[in-house]
PAZARO-188771 format. One record per atom (N, C-alpha, C, O): residue number from 1; residue in one letter; x, y, z. Coordinates in steps of 0.05 Angstrom, whole numbers, plus 32768, in hexadecimal, padded with zeros to 4 digits. Layout:
N
+-----+---+------+-------+------+
!   k ! r ! east ! north !   up !
+-----+---+------+-------+------+
! NUM ! a !    X !     Y !    Z !
...
+-----+---+------+-------+------+
END
This chain:
118
+-----+---+------+-------+------+
!   k ! r ! east ! north !   up !
+-----+---+------+-------+------+
!   1 ! i ! 8189 !  7DBF ! 8183 !
!   1 ! i ! 818E !  7DC5 ! 8166 !
!   1 ! i ! 8174 !  7DC2 ! 8157 !
!   1 ! i ! 816F !  7DD2 ! 8145 !
!   2 ! t ! 8164 !  7DAE ! 815D !
!   2 ! t ! 814A !  7DAA ! 814F !
!   2 ! t ! 8138 !  7DC2 ! 8152 !
!   2 ! t ! 812B !  7DCB ! 813F !
!   3 ! g ! 8138 !  7DCE ! 816A !
!   3 ! g ! 8127 !  7DE5 ! 816F !
!   3 ! g ! 8130 !  7DFD ! 815F !
!   3 ! g ! 8120 !  7E0D ! 8155 !
!   4 ! v ! 814A !  7E00 ! 815B !
!   4 ! v ! 8155 !  7E16 ! 814B !
!   4 ! v ! 814D !  7E13 ! 812E !
!   4 ! v ! 8146 !  7E26 ! 8121 !
!   5 ! i ! 814F !  7DFA ! 8124 !
!   5 ! i ! 8147 !  7DF5 ! 8108 !
!   5 ! i ! 8129 !  7DFA ! 8104 !
!   5 ! i ! 8122 !  7E06 ! 80F0 !
!   6 ! i ! 8119 !  7DF1 ! 8117 !
!   6 ! i ! 80FC !  7DF5 ! 8114 !
!   6 ! i ! 80F5 !  7E13 ! 8116 !
!   6 ! i ! 80E6 !  7E1D ! 8106 !
!   7 ! t ! 8102 !  7E21 ! 8129 !
!   7 ! t ! 80FD !  7E3E ! 812B !
!   7 ! t ! 8106 !  7E4C ! 8112 !
!   7 ! t ! 80F8 !  7E5E ! 8108 !
!   8 ! g ! 811E !  7E45 ! 8108 !
!   8 ! g ! 8128 !  7E52 ! 80EF !
!   8 ! g ! 8115 !  7E4C ! 80D7 !
!   8 ! g ! 8110 !  7E5E ! 80C7 !
!   9 ! g ! 810C !  7E33 ! 80D5 !
!   9 ! g ! 80FA !  7E2C ! 80C0 !
!   9 ! g ! 80DF !  7E3B ! 80C1 !
!   9 ! g ! 80D5 !  7E45 ! 80AD !
!  10 ! l ! 80D4 !  7E3E ! 80D9 !
!  10 ! l ! 80BB !  7E4D ! 80DD !
!  10 ! l ! 80C0 !  7E6A ! 80D6 !
!  10 ! l ! 80AF !  7E77 ! 80C9 !
!  11 ! g ! 80D6 !  7E75 ! 80DF !
!  11 ! g ! 80DD !  7E91 ! 80D9 !
!  11 ! g ! 80DF !  7E96 ! 80BB !
!  11 ! g ! 80D5 !  7EAA ! 80B1 !
!  12 ! y ! 80EC !  7E84 ! 80AD !
!  12 ! y ! 80EE !  7E86 ! 8090 !
!  12 ! y ! 80D2 !  7E86 ! 8083 !
!  12 ! y ! 80CD !  7E96 ! 8071 !
!  13 ! l ! 80C1 !  7E73 ! 808B !
!  13 ! l ! 80A6 !  7E71 ! 8080 !
!  13 ! l ! 8096 !  7E8B ! 8084 !
!  13 ! l ! 8088 !  7E94 ! 8073 !
!  14 ! i ! 8098 !  7E96 ! 809C !
!  14 ! i ! 808A !  7EAE ! 80A3 !
!  14 ! i ! 8094 !  7EC5 ! 8092 !
!  14 ! i ! 8084 !  7ED5 ! 8086 !
!  15 ! i ! 80AE !  7EC8 ! 8090 !
!  15 ! i ! 80BA !  7EDE ! 8080 !
!  15 ! i ! 80B2 !  7EDB ! 8062 !
!  15 ! i ! 80AC !  7EEE ! 8055 !
!  16 ! k ! 80B3 !  7EC2 ! 8058 !
!  16 ! k ! 80AC !  7EBD ! 803C !
!  16 ! k ! 808F !  7EC4 ! 8037 !
!  16 ! k ! 8089 !  7ED0 ! 8022 !
!  17 ! r ! 807E !  7EBD ! 8049 !
!  17 ! r ! 8061 !  7EC3 ! 8046 !
!  17 ! r ! 805D !  7EE1 ! 8045 !
!  17 ! r ! 804E !  7EEB ! 8034 !
!  18 ! i ! 806A !  7EF0 ! 8057 !
!  18 ! i ! 8068 !  7F0D ! 8057 !
!  18 ! i ! 8072 !  7F18 ! 803D !
!  18 ! i ! 8066 !  7F2A ! 8031 !
!  19 ! y ! 808A !  7F0E ! 8034 !
!  19 ! y ! 8096 !  7F18 ! 801B !
!  19 ! y ! 8083 !  7F13 ! 8003 !
!  19 ! y ! 8080 !  7F24 ! 7FF2 !
!  20 ! d ! 8077 !  7EFB ! 8002 !
!  20 ! d ! 8065 !  7EF5 ! 7FEC !
!  20 ! d ! 804D !  7F07 ! 7FEB !
!  20 ! d ! 8042 !  7F0C ! 7FD5 !
!  21 ! k ! 8044 !  7F11 ! 8002 !
!  21 ! k ! 802C !  7F21 ! 8003 !
!  21 ! k ! 8032 !  7F3F ! 8000 !
!  21 ! k ! 8020 !  7F4F ! 7FFA !
!  22 ! t ! 804B !  7F47 ! 8005 !
!  22 ! t ! 8052 !  7F63 ! 8004 !
!  22 ! t ! 8051 !  7F6D ! 7FE7 !
!  22 ! t ! 805C !  7F61 ! 7FD5 !
!  23 ! e ! 8045 !  7F84 ! 7FE4 !
!  23 ! e ! 8042 !  7F90 ! 7FC9 !
!  23 ! e ! 8052 !  7FAA ! 7FC7 !
!  23 ! e ! 8051 !  7FBA ! 7FD9 !
!  24 ! n ! 8060 !  7FAC ! 7FB1 !
!  24 ! n ! 806D !  7FC6 ! 7FAA !
!  24 ! n ! 8059 !  7FD5 ! 7F98 !
!  24 ! n ! 804B !  7FC9 ! 7F88 !
!  25 ! i ! 8059 !  7FEF ! 7F9C !
!  25 ! i ! 8045 !  7FFF ! 7F8E !
!  25 ! i ! 8054 !  8012 ! 7F7B !
!  25 ! i ! 8066 !  8020 ! 7F83 !
!  26 ! f ! 804B !  8012 ! 7F61 !
!  26 ! f ! 8056 !  8024 ! 7F4D !
!  26 ! f ! 803E !  8030 ! 7F3E !
!  26 ! f ! 8028 !  8026 ! 7F40 !
!  27 ! y ! 8043 !  8046 ! 7F30 !
!  27 ! y ! 802D !  8051 ! 7F20 !
!  27 ! y ! 8038 !  805F ! 7F08 !
!  27 ! y ! 8050 !  8066 ! 7F06 !
!  28 ! d ! 8027 !  8063 ! 7EF4 !
!  28 ! d ! 802D !  8073 ! 7EDC !
!  28 ! d ! 8014 !  8083 ! 7ED6 !
!  28 ! d ! 8003 !  8087 ! 7EE8 !
!  29 ! n ! 8012 !  808D ! 7EBE !
!  29 ! n ! 7FFB !  809F ! 7EB7 !
!  29 ! n ! 7FE0 !  8091 ! 7EB7 !
!  29 ! n ! 7FCB !  809E ! 7EBA !
!  30 ! d ! 7FE0 !  8077 ! 7EB5 !
!  30 ! d ! 7FC6 !  8068 ! 7EB2 !
!  30 ! d ! 7FC0 !  8055 ! 7EC9 !
!  30 ! d ! 7FA9 !  8050 ! 7ECF !
!  31 ! f ! 7FD5 !  8049 ! 7ED5 !
!  31 ! f ! 7FD1 !  8033 ! 7EE8 !
!  31 ! f ! 7FE1 !  8036 ! 7F02 !
!  31 ! f ! 7FF6 !  8044 ! 7F03 !
!  32 ! l ! 7FD6 !  802A ! 7F16 !
!  32 ! l ! 7FE4 !  8024 ! 7F2F !
!  32 ! l ! 7FEB !  8007 ! 7F2D !
!  32 ! l ! 7FDA !  7FF6 ! 7F29 !
!  33 ! y ! 8005 !  8000 ! 7F31 !
!  33 ! y ! 800E !  7FE4 ! 7F2F !
!  33 ! y ! 8014 !  7FDA ! 7F4B !
!  33 ! y ! 8022 !  7FE6 ! 7F5A !
!  34 ! l ! 8008 !  7FC3 ! 7F52 !
!  34 ! l ! 800D !  7FB5 ! 7F6B !
!  34 ! l ! 801D !  7F9C ! 7F64 !
!  34 ! l ! 8012 !  7F89 ! 7F59 !
!  35 ! k ! 8036 !  7F9C ! 7F6B !
!  35 ! k ! 8048 !  7F86 ! 7F64 !
!  35 ! k ! 8052 !  7F77 ! 7F7C !
!  35 ! k ! 805E !  7F83 ! 7F8E !
!  36 ! n ! 804D !  7F5D ! 7F7D !
!  36 ! n ! 8058 !  7F4C ! 7F92 !
!  36 ! n ! 806A !  7F38 ! 7F85 !
!  36 ! n ! 8070 !  7F39 ! 7F6D !
!  37 ! s ! 8073 !  7F24 ! 7F94 !
!  37 ! s ! 8086 !  7F10 ! 7F89 !
!  37 ! s ! 807A !  7EFE ! 7F74 !
!  37 ! s ! 8089 !  7EF1 ! 7F66 !
!  38 ! k ! 805F !  7EFE ! 7F72 !
!  38 ! k ! 8053 !  7EEB ! 7F60 !
!  38 ! k ! 8044 !  7EF8 ! 7F48 !
!  38 ! k ! 8041 !  7EEC ! 7F33 !
!  39 ! e ! 803A !  7F11 ! 7F4C !
!  39 ! e ! 802A !  7F1D ! 7F37 !
!  39 ! e ! 802B !  7F3B ! 7F39 !
!  39 ! e ! 8034 !  7F47 ! 7F4D !
!  40 ! t ! 8022 !  7F48 ! 7F23 !
!  40 ! t ! 801E !  7F65 ! 7F23 !
!  40 ! t ! 8001 !  7F6A ! 7F1B !
!  40 ! t ! 7FF7 !  7F60 ! 7F07 !
!  41 ! r ! 7FF4 !  7F7A ! 7F2C !
!  41 ! r ! 7FD8 !  7F82 ! 7F26 !
!  41 ! r ! 7FD9 !  7F9F ! 7F1C !
!  41 ! r ! 7FE8 !  7FAF ! 7F26 !
!  42 ! n ! 7FC8 !  7FA5 ! 7F08 !
!  42 ! n ! 7FC6 !  7FBF ! 7EFD !
!  42 ! n ! 7FAB !  7FCB ! 7F05 !
!  42 ! n ! 7F96 !  7FBF ! 7EFF !
!  43 ! i ! 7FAB !  7FE2 ! 7F13 !
!  43 ! i ! 7F92 !  7FEF ! 7F1B !
!  43 ! i ! 7F91 !  800A ! 7F0C !
!  43 ! i ! 7FA3 !  801A ! 7F0E !
!  44 ! e ! 7F7C !  800D ! 7EFC !
!  44 ! e ! 7F79 !  8027 ! 7EEE !
!  44 ! e ! 7F77 !  803E ! 7F02 !
!  44 ! e ! 7F68 !  803C ! 7F16 !
!  45 ! l ! 7F85 !  8053 ! 7EFD !
!  45 ! l ! 7F85 !  806A ! 7F0F !
!  45 ! l ! 7F69 !  8075 ! 7F13 !
!  45 ! l ! 7F61 !  807D ! 7F29 !
!  46 ! k ! 7F58 !  8074 ! 7EFE !
!  46 ! k ! 7F3D !  807F ! 7F01 !
!  46 ! k ! 7F2B !  806E ! 7F12 !
!  46 ! k ! 7F16 !  8076 ! 7F1A !
!  47 ! k ! 7F34 !  8055 ! 7F19 !
!  47 ! k ! 7F25 !  8044 ! 7F2A !
!  47 ! k ! 7F2D !  8047 ! 7F48 !
!  47 ! k ! 7F20 !  803B ! 7F59 !
!  48 ! i ! 7F41 !  8058 ! 7F4D !
!  48 ! i ! 7F49 !  805D ! 7F69 !
!  48 ! i ! 7F34 !  8070 ! 7F75 !
!  48 ! i ! 7F30 !  8086 ! 7F6A !
!  49 ! k ! 7F28 !  8068 ! 7F8A !
!  49 ! k ! 7F13 !  8078 ! 7F97 !
!  49 ! k ! 7F1E !  808B ! 7FAC !
!  49 ! k ! 7F15 !  80A2 ! 7FAF !
!  50 ! r ! 7F32 !  8081 ! 7FBB !
!  50 ! r ! 7F3C !  8090 ! 7FD2 !
!  50 ! r ! 7F58 !  8088 ! 7FD9 !
!  50 ! r ! 7F60 !  8071 ! 7FD7 !
!  51 ! v ! 7F68 !  809C ! 7FE2 !
!  51 ! v ! 7F82 !  8099 ! 7FEE !
!  51 ! v ! 7F80 !  80A5 ! 8009 !
!  51 ! v ! 7F79 !  80BD ! 800C !
!  52 ! k ! 7F86 !  8096 ! 801E !
!  52 ! k ! 7F81 !  809F ! 8039 !
!  52 ! k ! 7F98 !  8099 ! 804C !
!  52 ! k ! 7FA3 !  8082 ! 804C !
!  53 ! l ! 7FA0 !  80AD ! 805B !
!  53 ! l ! 7FB3 !  80A9 ! 8071 !
!  53 ! l ! 7FA5 !  809B ! 8087 !
!  53 ! l ! 7F90 !  80A5 ! 8090 !
!  54 ! t ! 7FAF !  8084 ! 8090 !
!  54 ! t ! 7FA2 !  8076 ! 80A7 !
!  54 ! t ! 7FAE !  8080 ! 80C1 !
!  54 ! t ! 7FC0 !  8090 ! 80C1 !
!  55 ! s ! 7FA3 !  8076 ! 80D7 !
!  55 ! s ! 7FAE !  807E ! 80F1 !
!  55 ! s ! 7FC6 !  806D ! 80F9 !
!  55 ! s ! 7FD2 !  8072 ! 810E !
!  56 ! s ! 7FCF !  805A ! 80E8 !
!  56 ! s ! 7FE6 !  804A ! 80EF !
!  56 ! s ! 8000 !  8058 ! 80E7 !
!  56 ! s ! 8002 !  8063 ! 80D1 !
!  57 ! n ! 8013 !  8058 ! 80F9 !
!  57 ! n ! 802D !  8062 ! 80F4 !
!  57 ! n ! 8041 !  8054 ! 8106 !
!  57 ! n ! 803A !  8048 ! 811A !
!  58 ! l ! 805A !  8055 ! 80FE !
!  58 ! l ! 806F !  8049 ! 810F !
!  58 ! l ! 8089 !  8058 ! 810B !
!  58 ! l ! 808C !  8066 ! 80F8 !
!  59 ! k ! 809B !  8054 ! 811E !
!  59 ! k ! 80B5 !  8061 ! 811D !
!  59 ! k ! 80CA !  804C ! 811D !
!  59 ! k ! 80CB !  803A ! 812E !
!  60 ! i ! 80DC !  804D ! 8109 !
!  60 ! i ! 80F2 !  803A ! 8107 !
!  60 ! i ! 810C !  804A ! 8105 !
!  60 ! i ! 8110 !  805B ! 80F3 !
!  61 ! l ! 811E !  8046 ! 8118 !
!  61 ! l ! 8137 !  8054 ! 811A !
!  61 ! l ! 8134 !  8072 ! 8117 !
!  61 ! l ! 8144 !  8080 ! 810B !
!  62 ! g ! 811F !  807D ! 8124 !
!  62 ! g ! 811A !  8099 ! 8125 !
!  62 ! g ! 810B !  80A4 ! 810D !
!  62 ! g ! 8104 !  80BC ! 810D !
!  63 ! f ! 8105 !  8094 ! 80F9 !
!  63 ! f ! 80F6 !  809D ! 80E2 !
!  63 ! f ! 80D9 !  8094 ! 80E4 !
!  63 ! f ! 80D3 !  807D ! 80EA !
!  64 ! k ! 80C7 !  80A7 ! 80DE !
!  64 ! k ! 80AA !  80A1 ! 80DF !
!  64 ! k ! 80A1 !  8095 ! 80C5 !
!  64 ! k ! 80A9 !  809E ! 80AF !
!  65 ! f ! 808F !  8081 ! 80C7 !
!  65 ! f ! 8083 !  8075 ! 80B0 !
!  65 ! f ! 8064 !  8076 ! 80B4 !
!  65 ! f ! 805A !  8073 ! 80CA !
!  66 ! y ! 8056 !  807B ! 809E !
!  66 ! y ! 8039 !  807E ! 809F !
!  66 ! y ! 802C !  806B ! 808C !
!  66 ! y ! 8037 !  8064 ! 8077 !
!  67 ! e ! 8015 !  8061 ! 8094 !
!  67 ! e ! 8006 !  804E ! 8083 !
!  67 ! e ! 7FF1 !  805D ! 8074 !
!  67 ! e ! 7FE2 !  806D ! 807F !
!  68 ! y ! 7FF1 !  8059 ! 805A !
!  68 ! y ! 7FDC !  8063 ! 8048 !
!  68 ! y ! 7FCD !  804C ! 803D !
!  68 ! y ! 7FD7 !  8036 ! 803A !
!  69 ! r ! 7FB4 !  8051 ! 8036 !
!  69 ! r ! 7FA3 !  803D ! 802A !
!  69 ! r ! 7F98 !  8048 ! 8010 !
!  69 ! r ! 7F8F !  805F ! 800F !
!  70 ! v ! 7F98 !  8037 ! 7FFB !
!  70 ! v ! 7F8C !  803F ! 7FE2 !
!  70 ! v ! 7F74 !  802C ! 7FDD !
!  70 ! v ! 7F77 !  8014 ! 7FDD !
!  71 ! e ! 7F5D !  8039 ! 7FDA !
!  71 ! e ! 7F44 !  802A ! 7FD4 !
!  71 ! e ! 7F3D !  802D ! 7FB7 !
!  71 ! e ! 7F3E !  8043 ! 7FAC !
!  72 ! f ! 7F37 !  8016 ! 7FAA !
!  72 ! f ! 7F31 !  8017 ! 7F8E !
!  72 ! f ! 7F1A !  8004 ! 7F87 !
!  72 ! f ! 7F14 !  7FF1 ! 7F95 !
!  73 ! d ! 7F0D !  800A ! 7F71 !
!  73 ! d ! 7EF6 !  7FFB ! 7F67 !
!  73 ! d ! 7EFF !  7FE3 ! 7F58 !
!  73 ! d ! 7F10 !  7FE5 ! 7F46 !
!  74 ! i ! 7EF5 !  7FCB ! 7F5F !
!  74 ! i ! 7EFC !  7FB3 ! 7F50 !
!  74 ! i ! 7EE5 !  7FA8 ! 7F40 !
!  74 ! i ! 7EE6 !  7F91 ! 7F36 !
!  75 ! g ! 7ED0 !  7FB8 ! 7F3D !
!  75 ! g ! 7EB9 !  7FAF ! 7F2C !
!  75 ! g ! 7EA3 !  7FA4 ! 7F3D !
!  75 ! g ! 7EA7 !  7F9E ! 7F55 !
!  76 ! l ! 7E8C !  7FA1 ! 7F31 !
!  76 ! l ! 7E73 !  7F97 ! 7F3E !
!  76 ! l ! 7E6D !  7FA6 ! 7F58 !
!  76 ! l ! 7E64 !  7F9A ! 7F6B !
!  77 ! k ! 7E73 !  7FC0 ! 7F58 !
!  77 ! k ! 7E6E !  7FD1 ! 7F70 !
!  77 ! k ! 7E7E !  7FC7 ! 7F88 !
!  77 ! k ! 7E75 !  7FCB ! 7F9F !
!  78 ! l ! 7E95 !  7FBB ! 7F84 !
!  78 ! l ! 7EA6 !  7FB2 ! 7F9A !
!  78 ! l ! 7EC0 !  7FC3 ! 7F9A !
!  78 ! l ! 7ECA !  7FCB ! 7F86 !
!  79 ! n ! 7ECA !  7FC8 ! 7FB2 !
!  79 ! n ! 7EE3 !  7FD6 ! 7FB6 !
!  79 ! n ! 7EF7 !  7FC4 ! 7FC4 !
!  79 ! n ! 7EF0 !  7FB2 ! 7FD2 !
!  80 ! e ! 7F10 !  7FCA ! 7FBE !
!  80 ! e ! 7F26 !  7FBC ! 7FCC !
!  80 ! e ! 7F39 !  7FD2 ! 7FD5 !
!  80 ! e ! 7F39 !  7FE8 ! 7FCA !
!  81 ! s ! 7F4A !  7FCC ! 7FE8 !
!  81 ! s ! 7F5E !  7FDF ! 7FF0 !
!  81 ! s ! 7F79 !  7FD2 ! 7FF4 !
!  81 ! s ! 7F7B !  7FBA ! 7FF9 !
!  82 ! v ! 7F8E !  7FE2 ! 7FF1 !
!  82 ! v ! 7FA9 !  7FD8 ! 7FF6 !
!  82 ! v ! 7FB6 !  7FED ! 8008 !
!  82 ! v ! 7FB2 !  8005 ! 8004 !
!  83 ! s ! 7FC6 !  7FE4 ! 801B !
!  83 ! s ! 7FD4 !  7FF6 ! 802D !
!  83 ! s ! 7FF2 !  7FF6 ! 8026 !
!  83 ! s ! 7FFD !  7FE3 ! 801C !
!  84 ! f ! 7FFE !  800D ! 802B !
!  84 ! f ! 801B !  800F ! 8028 !
!  84 ! f ! 8026 !  8023 ! 803C !
!  84 ! f ! 8018 !  8034 ! 8046 !
!  85 ! w ! 803F !  801F ! 8042 !
!  85 ! w ! 804D !  8030 ! 8056 !
!  85 ! w ! 8060 !  8043 ! 8047 !
!  85 ! w ! 806D !  803B ! 8033 !
!  86 ! t ! 8061 !  805B ! 8050 !
!  86 ! t ! 8074 !  806E ! 8045 !
!  86 ! t ! 8081 !  807E ! 805B !
!  86 ! t ! 8075 !  8083 ! 8070 !
!  87 ! g ! 809A !  8084 ! 8056 !
!  87 ! g ! 80AA !  8092 ! 806B !
!  87 ! g ! 80A6 !  80B0 ! 806A !
!  87 ! g ! 809C !  80BB ! 8056 !
!  88 ! s ! 80AE !  80BD ! 807F !
!  88 ! s ! 80AC !  80DB ! 8080 !
!  88 ! s ! 80C2 !  80E8 ! 8070 !
!  88 ! s ! 80C0 !  8100 ! 806A !
!  89 ! i ! 80D7 !  80D9 ! 8069 !
!  89 ! i ! 80EC !  80E3 ! 8058 !
!  89 ! i ! 80EB !  80D5 ! 803D !
!  89 ! i ! 80E7 !  80BD ! 803C !
!  90 ! n ! 80F0 !  80E4 ! 8028 !
!  90 ! n ! 80F0 !  80D9 ! 800C !
!  90 ! n ! 80D6 !  80CB ! 8005 !
!  90 ! n ! 80D6 !  80B7 ! 7FF8 !
!  91 ! s ! 80C0 !  80D6 ! 800E !
!  91 ! s ! 80A6 !  80CA ! 8008 !
!  91 ! s ! 809C !  80D5 ! 7FED !
!  91 ! s ! 809E !  80EC ! 7FE7 !
!  92 ! n ! 8092 !  80C3 ! 7FDD !
!  92 ! n ! 8086 !  80CA ! 7FC3 !
!  92 ! n ! 8068 !  80CD ! 7FC4 !
!  92 ! n ! 805B !  80CF ! 7FAF !
!  93 ! i ! 805C !  80CC ! 7FDB !
!  93 ! i ! 803F !  80CD ! 7FDE !
!  93 ! i ! 8034 !  80E7 ! 7FD2 !
!  93 ! i ! 801F !  80E8 ! 7FC6 !
!  94 ! w ! 8043 !  80FD ! 7FD6 !
!  94 ! w ! 8039 !  8117 ! 7FCC !
!  94 ! w ! 8039 !  8117 ! 7FAD !
!  94 ! w ! 8026 !  8121 ! 7FA1 !
!  95 ! n ! 804D !  810C ! 7FA1 !
!  95 ! n ! 804E !  810A ! 7F84 !
!  95 ! n ! 8037 !  80F8 ! 7F7A !
!  95 ! n ! 802A !  80FF ! 7F65 !
!  96 ! f ! 8032 !  80E3 ! 7F88 !
!  96 ! f ! 801C !  80D1 ! 7F80 !
!  96 ! f ! 8001 !  80DF ! 7F82 !
!  96 ! f ! 7FF0 !  80DD ! 7F70 !
!  97 ! e ! 7FFD !  80EF ! 7F97 !
!  97 ! e ! 7FE4 !  80FD ! 7F9A !
!  97 ! e ! 7FE1 !  8113 ! 7F84 !
!  97 ! e ! 7FCB !  8116 ! 7F7A !
!  98 ! e ! 7FF6 !  8121 ! 7F7E !
!  98 ! e ! 7FF5 !  8134 ! 7F68 !
!  98 ! e ! 7FEE !  8126 ! 7F4D !
!  98 ! e ! 7FDF !  8130 ! 7F3D !
!  99 ! h ! 7FFA !  810F ! 7F4A !
!  99 ! h ! 7FF6 !  80FF ! 7F31 !
!  99 ! h ! 7FD8 !  80F7 ! 7F30 !
!  99 ! h ! 7FCC !  80F9 ! 7F1B !
! 100 ! l ! 7FCD !  80EE ! 7F46 !
! 100 ! l ! 7FB1 !  80E6 ! 7F47 !
! 100 ! l ! 7F9F !  80FE ! 7F42 !
! 100 ! l ! 7F8B !  80FC ! 7F34 !
! 101 ! n ! 7FA5 !  8115 ! 7F4E !
! 101 ! n ! 7F95 !  812D ! 7F49 !
! 101 ! n ! 7F93 !  8134 ! 7F2C !
! 101 ! n ! 7F7F !  813E ! 7F22 !
! 102 ! y ! 7FA9 !  812F ! 7F1D !
! 102 ! y ! 7FA9 !  8135 ! 7F00 !
! 102 ! y ! 7F9B !  8120 ! 7EF0 !
! 102 ! y ! 7F8B !  8126 ! 7EDF !
! 103 ! y ! 7FA3 !  8106 ! 7EF5 !
! 103 ! y ! 7F99 !  80F0 ! 7EE4 !
! 103 ! y ! 7F7F !  80E3 ! 7EEE !
! 103 ! y ! 7F71 !  80D6 ! 7EDE !
! 104 ! s ! 7F78 !  80E8 ! 7F06 !
! 104 ! s ! 7F5F !  80DC ! 7F12 !
! 104 ! s ! 7F53 !  80F0 ! 7F26 !
! 104 ! s ! 7F53 !  80EB ! 7F3E !
! 105 ! p ! 7F49 !  8107 ! 7F1C !
! 105 ! p ! 7F41 !  811D ! 7F2D !
! 105 ! p ! 7F2A !  8116 ! 7F40 !
! 105 ! p ! 7F25 !  8124 ! 7F53 !
! 106 ! k ! 7F1B !  8100 ! 7F3B !
! 106 ! k ! 7F05 !  80F8 ! 7F4D !
! 106 ! k ! 7F0F !  80E9 ! 7F66 !
! 106 ! k ! 7EFF !  80E4 ! 7F78 !
! 107 ! t ! 7F28 !  80E1 ! 7F66 !
! 107 ! t ! 7F33 !  80D2 ! 7F7D !
! 107 ! t ! 7F33 !  80E4 ! 7F96 !
! 107 ! t ! 7F3C !  80FB ! 7F95 !
! 108 ! k ! 7F29 !  80DA ! 7FAC !
! 108 ! k ! 7F28 !  80E8 ! 7FC5 !
! 108 ! k ! 7F43 !  80E3 ! 7FD4 !
! 108 ! k ! 7F4A !  80CC ! 7FD8 !
! 109 ! i ! 7F50 !  80F9 ! 7FDC !
! 109 ! i ! 7F6A !  80F6 ! 7FEA !
! 109 ! i ! 7F65 !  8102 ! 8006 !
! 109 ! i ! 7F5E !  8119 ! 8009 !
! 110 ! e ! 7F6B !  80F2 ! 801A !
! 110 ! e ! 7F66 !  80FA ! 8036 !
! 110 ! e ! 7F80 !  80F9 ! 8046 !
! 110 ! e ! 7F8D !  80E4 ! 8047 !
! 111 ! h ! 7F87 !  810F ! 8053 !
! 111 ! h ! 7F9F !  8110 ! 8063 !
! 111 ! h ! 7F9A !  810D ! 8080 !
! 111 ! h ! 7FAD !  810D ! 8090 !
! 112 ! s ! 7F81 !  810C ! 8088 !
! 112 ! s ! 7F7B !  8109 ! 80A5 !
! 112 ! s ! 7F7F !  80EB ! 80AC !
! 112 ! s ! 7F79 !  80D9 ! 809D !
! 113 ! s ! 7F8A !  80E7 ! 80C4 !
! 113 ! s ! 7F91 !  80CC ! 80CC !
! 113 ! s ! 7F7B !  80C1 ! 80DF !
! 113 ! s ! 7F7F !  80C0 ! 80F7 !
! 114 ! s ! 7F65 !  80BA ! 80D3 !
! 114 ! s ! 7F4F !  80AE ! 80E3 !
! 114 ! s ! 7F4A !  8093 ! 80D7 !
! 114 ! s ! 7F58 !  808A ! 80C6 !
! 115 ! s ! 7F35 !  8086 ! 80E1 !
! 115 ! s ! 7F2E !  806B ! 80D7 !
! 115 ! s ! 7F29 !  806C ! 80B9 !
! 115 ! s ! 7F1C !  807F ! 80B0 !
! 116 ! f ! 7F33 !  8058 ! 80AB !
! 116 ! f ! 7F30 !  8058 ! 808D !
! 116 ! f ! 7F13 !  8058 ! 8085 !
! 116 ! f ! 7F0C !  8062 ! 8070 !
! 117 ! n ! 7F02 !  804B ! 8094 !
! 117 ! n ! 7EE6 !  8048 ! 808D !
! 117 ! n ! 7ED5 !  8061 ! 8091 !
! 117 ! n ! 7EBE !  8062 ! 808A !
! 118 ! n ! 7EE1 !  8076 ! 809D !
! 118 ! n ! 7ED1 !  808F ! 80A1 !
! 118 ! n ! 7ED1 !  80A0 ! 8089 !
! 118 ! n ! 7EC5 !  80B5 ! 8089 !
+-----+---+------+-------+------+
END
C-alpha cells in the first residue's frame, strides 16, 4: 500500500509540473498570448521572427499531430522560442499563418520539417 501511495504521489507531482509548464496559445491583431496556469505572456506579432514546422510528429488514435515552433525577439538581440502541437484535423495553423502574413509580413514561415536551427 505504501508503494502505491508513493507512486501515486510521484505521478501527481509529475503531471502537475507538466500542467504548470504547458502553455495555451492565442492571438489577436497585435499579440500572441502564451498562457499557462500561472501567467499570461504577451508577444507582439511584429517580434515573431519565424514559425517553423519541426521534424517531430506523433500519432494518437490514428490522428497525426505535428510540432511547430515560434521564434520571437525578447530584446537585447536575444531570441526565445515556444513549441506547440497541432493536429491534422481542425488545425488553426493556416489561419495563424495568414494572420501573420497580414499583420507581421516580415515573419518567416517554414513548412519544411527539418531541424529548427537550419
